[in-house]
N, C-alpha and C positions, 0 to 999 in steps of 0.2 A: 448776318445772323444765321441764315439757312445753311451757309457753308460750314459754320462752326458746329451746328447741330449735326450735320452730316458727318463731320469729322469725328465727333464724340461717339456717334452711333457706331461707326466703323471700329473705333478703338474698343468700345464695349463688347461688340460681337467677337472681336479678336480675343479679348480677355476671357469671355465665357467659353469660347472654343478651346482656348489653351488650358483652362482649368478642368474641362470635362473631356479632354481628348482621350480616345481609346487607341492603344498601340498593342501590336501583337508581334511576337518574334517570328521571323521567317527563316532563320538559319541558326546553327550553332555559332556562338561568338561571345564577345565581351558585353557586359551590361551597358557600359558607357561607350559603345561603338554604334554609330547611326546605322550602319549596314545590317545590324542584327535585327532591326525593327522595320515594320512595313511603312512607317512614316519617314524613314531616313532621318530620324531625330533622336534626341536623348530623352530618357524617361525623366519626368518631373514628379515631385511628391503628390501632386493632385491628380495625376493621370490614372486611367484604368489600364492596368498593365497585365497582359497575358503572356505567360512564358510556356511555350510548347516545345522548346528545344533545350539543348545543353548550354545554358547561359552562365557565364563566369562573372561573378561579382568582383569587378576589378577595382572597386573603391567602395566606401561606405554608402549606404542608402537609407534615407529617412522618409517613410511614407507619412503624409499629412493630409488627410481628407480624401485621398484616392483609394484605389484598390489594387491588390496584387494577387493574381491567380496563377498557380503553377498547375499546368495541365497534367493529364495522366502520363504522358511521355516526357513531361518537362522536368528539368533539373536546374536548380539555382544553387551554385556552389561558389565558395570564396576561392580566390586565386592564391592567397597567402593566409596563414593563420593570423587571426586577430581582426578580421573584418567585422563591421557593425551592420546589423540589419535592425532598424528601429521603426516604430509606428507611434505617432501621437494620436491620430484619429484615422478612421478608415476601416478597411477590411482586408484580411489576408486569408486566402483559402488555398490549401495545398492538396492536390490530387497526385502529385508526383514525389519529388525528393528535394529537400532543402538541407544544405550542408554549410553551416555558418558557425563561427566560433562564439560570437557575442550577439545576443539577441535581446532587445529591449522593447517590449510592447507596453507603452504608458497609457494607452487607451485604445478604443476600437474593439474589433472582434477578430479572433483567430480561430479558424477551423482547420484541423489536420485530418486527412483521410488516408494518408499513406505513411511516408517516412521522413522524420526530421532528425538530423544529427546536429545537436547544438553542443559543440565540444567544450565550451568554457562556461559562460554565464547565460542564464535565461531569466530575465526579469519579466514577470508576467503581470502587468497591470491592466491587460485587456480581458474581456470575457473569452475564455478558452473552451472549445469543444474538441476534445481529442478522440478521434475514431481510428487512429493509426498508431504509429510508434514514435515516441520521442525518447531518444537514447543518448548515452555518452555525455550527459549533462554533469558538469562538475558542481555548479551551484544554481539551484532553482529557487527564485523568490516569488511566492504567490501573493499578489497584492490585490487580486480581484477574483471573481468566481471562476474556479478551474474545474471543469467537468471532464472526467475520464470515462468514456463510453465503455460499454461491454466489450467492444472490439478494440479498445485502446490499451496501450501498454506504455509505461514510463520507467526508465532506468536512469537513476541519478545518484550522485555521491552525497550531496548535502541539499536538503530541502527545508525552507522556512515558510510556514503557512501563516500569513497575516490576514487572510480573508477566509475563503472556504475551499477546501479540497474535497470533492466528492468522487470516490473511486467505485466504478462499476466494472472495471477491467482488471488489469494486473499491474501492481506496483512492485518494483525492486529498487529499494532505496537503502543506502548505507546509514545515513543519519537524518532523522526527521525531527524538527522542532515545530510543534504545533502551538501557535499563539492565538488562534481564533477558533476555527471549526474544521474538524476532519470526520468524514463519513467513509466507512469501508463496506461495500456491498458485494465484494467478490474476493479477490486474492491480494493480500498486501504482505510483502516480505520486507523486514527491516533488520538492520544490525542493531542500531540504537534508536529507540523511540522515546521521545520526551514530550509530554503534553502539559500545557499550562492553562488550557481553557476547556473547550468542549470537544469530546471525541466519542465515536460510536462504531462498534464493529458488529456487522450482521452476517459475516461469513467466515473466511479463513484469514487469520492474522498470525504471522510468525515473527519472532524477534530474537535478538541475542540478549540485550538489556532493555528493560522497560521501566519507565518512571512516570507516574501520573501525579500532577500537581493541580489538576482541575477536576472536571467531571467526566468520567469515562463509563460508558455502558456497553456491556458485552452480551450479544445475543447469538454469538456464533462459536467458533473454535479458535482459541488462542494458545499458541505453543511457543515457549521460550527456551532457548538453549543455555541461558545463564541466569542472571538475577532479575527480580521484579520487585518494585516497591510502589506503595500507594501512600501519598501524602495528603490527599484531599478526599474525594468521593469516588468509589468504584462500585459498580453494580454488575453482578453476574446472574443472568437470567436462568430460570429453571431448565431451559433447553441448551444452555451454554456450558462450555468447559474452559477452564483456565489452568494451563499446565506450565509449571516452572521447573526447569531441570536443575537449578541450583538453589539459591536462597531467596526467601520472600520476607518482606517487612511491611508492616502497616503502622506508620508513625508520622505525625506532624510534630516536629521537634520544637516549633515555636508556640503554637496555640493548642496542641494536642486535640485537634478536631478531625483527624483522619478517620474515615468511616468506610469499612469494607463490608458491603452487603451482598451475601452469597446465598442465592436460591438454587444454584446449579451444582456443578462438580468442580472441585479445585484439587490439584495434586501438586505438592511441593516435594521434589526429590531431595533437596538439601535441608537447610535449617529454616525454621519458621519463627518469626518474632512479631508479636503484637504489643504495641505500646498504647494504642488508643481504643477504637471500638470495632468489633466484628459482630455483625448480626446476620440473621438468615431466617428463611421460612422453608424448611424441608431440604436445604442444601447439604452438601457433603464436602468435608475437607480432609485430605490425607497428607501426612507428612512423613518423609522418608528418614530424616535424621533428627537432630535436637529441635525441640519445640519449647517456646517460652511465651507466656502470657503475662504481661505487666500492665494490661489495660482491662477492658471489659469485653466479655464474650457472652452474648445472649442469643438464644435460639427462638424457635426450635430448629436445630440443625445437628448433624452428626460430625464429630471430630474423631480422627483416628491417627494417633502417633504409631506408625508401623514398627518403630524400634521397641516400644514398650507395650504395644497393644492396647493403649488406652488414652488417658488425658495428657495434657502437656507435661513435659519433663519438669519444667519450672513454672510455678504459678505464684506471682506476687500480686495479682490483680483480682478481678471478680469474674467468676464463671456462673452463669445462670443455671438453675436446676433443670431447664428445658433443653440443655445441651447433652446429647447422648454420646457414647463412645463406642466406635467400631461396630456399629449395628449394621452397616452396609459394607459390601465388598468393594474395596477401592477400585480394583481393576474393572469389575462389572459396571460400577456406577459411572466411572469416567468414560468407559467405552460406549455405554448407552447414550450418554448426553452428547459426547463428542461426535458421534456418527449419525445422530438423529436427523440432521438436515443435509447430510453429505452424500447419500446414495451409495454407500459402501458398507458392507457388513464384514466384520472380522469375528470369527467364531471357531470353536468355542473358546471363550476367554474368561477365566483361566483354562489352561489345557495341560494334560499330561502327555499328549501325543501330537497329532497333526493339528495345524491351525489353517483355516481357510480364509482367503480374501475373495469376497464375491461382489462384483460390480453390478449395479442395477442396469447399466448399459455397457455393451462391449466397448472397451477403451481402444484407443489407437496409440500404440507405442508407449504404453505406460511403464512405470518402473517401481520396484519395491526395494527398500533397504531396511534391514533390521539391525540395530546396534545394541550393545549392552550399555549400562549407565556410564561407562567411561568413554563411550563414543567409538568403541571397536566394532567394526562390521562383522556380523555373524551370518548374514544372508543378503544377497543382492541379485536382482533379476531385472533385466531391461527388455525393451521391445515386446511388451505384453499386449496381445491382441485377443485375449480370451476373457470370458466373464468370470472365471474362477481360477484361482491359483492356490496350490497346496504348499504349505511349509511344514517340513518334518523337523521335529525337535531334535531327534538324533541323540547325540551325547552331550548336548548343551546342558550346563548346570541349571538347576532351578533358580528362579529369580525374576526380577522385572527387566523387560526389554522395551526398546522404543522402535516403533515402525514409522516409516515415511513413505507414502504412496503419491506419486506424481502422475498426472495425466496431462493432456494438452491444455486444460483450462483449470484444473483443480490441484490443490495440495492437501492431502489427508495425513494426519499424524496422530499418534496416540501411544498407549501403553499396552503391552501384553504380559501376562503373568504365566510363566512356565513352572509347572509343579513337578 
């Protein structure tokens, strides 16, 4: 009996040691090569694994209950395209570089403090804290809380948000589909943005096409190069600006419950169409081309069709008596709201002569581009390291122009009116 107990005790100690073993790389080499590790063994899913060298992932690896830490000088990279790095439970912390095509984190915690190149698919079912860069992702699926720190950046082609994406850094995304919660507290750049649930912008948000089918609240600056549409609820705060370079529509084609509540500044360079409800409290809406109201517009807010200098071109709906027409300068109103939180002054606007860009803090290698409404560049300046830049109107024809100012951490955009 005593011999049996001794035997089981030895086995139990061996199992515990195996499950909790810590291994550390001692040289460059393959992940599944014993000589790469100080234990002269192979990594197991339950191990505490430390990568401090250039380690090649020569087969798929699935962490389950252990931890994987890539040190400051460490690199974990696949030997051929298509390798899998997955995690069921456990912790992965990257201080160095990870280069893997297919990443699937189904649980656990992932912290990135340096560089991750996930070339193909990144399934994020773990809690993610990104304080570095995650780039070249083709498809990113967010299934758990994803926190992008102020020092973090993400570049991806297609992103699907099924939990929460909180951005405090920089996003550069081609197509984003928001099915749950999206918060932007810094810089977010999209080609196509589609939201079917809850979204909020508190800083800089650029897009090509924008479509809202949920609840969207804007407390910052939104600038789009093409169309925008609201099919549910959109709120534009008094400090916010919403700029659409092409057409805008407010319509719920099924239930006719779309509500666009504007207390700030809205500029639509193209056509404007309202089928449902637009309300506001002191806001301002400017339209560059044809405007149509087939729904309800109630104020108090100011509406200005720049083509006719007054109310909508076509009105088959209802417009409240508290809606005024062209009482505020479109250029001044949009400029004031758009720049109020961005620490950049653009003045005088409108102008007949020189225009000045003045930074609150001296920028490092900033750039300024000014284009006409067709997208043709009329002024470009890069490597700016001074607090003030002067732009001379010269022989440019009078009209509306678009400026875009980029610094190392900010993107400013807006309208200027040359007279």
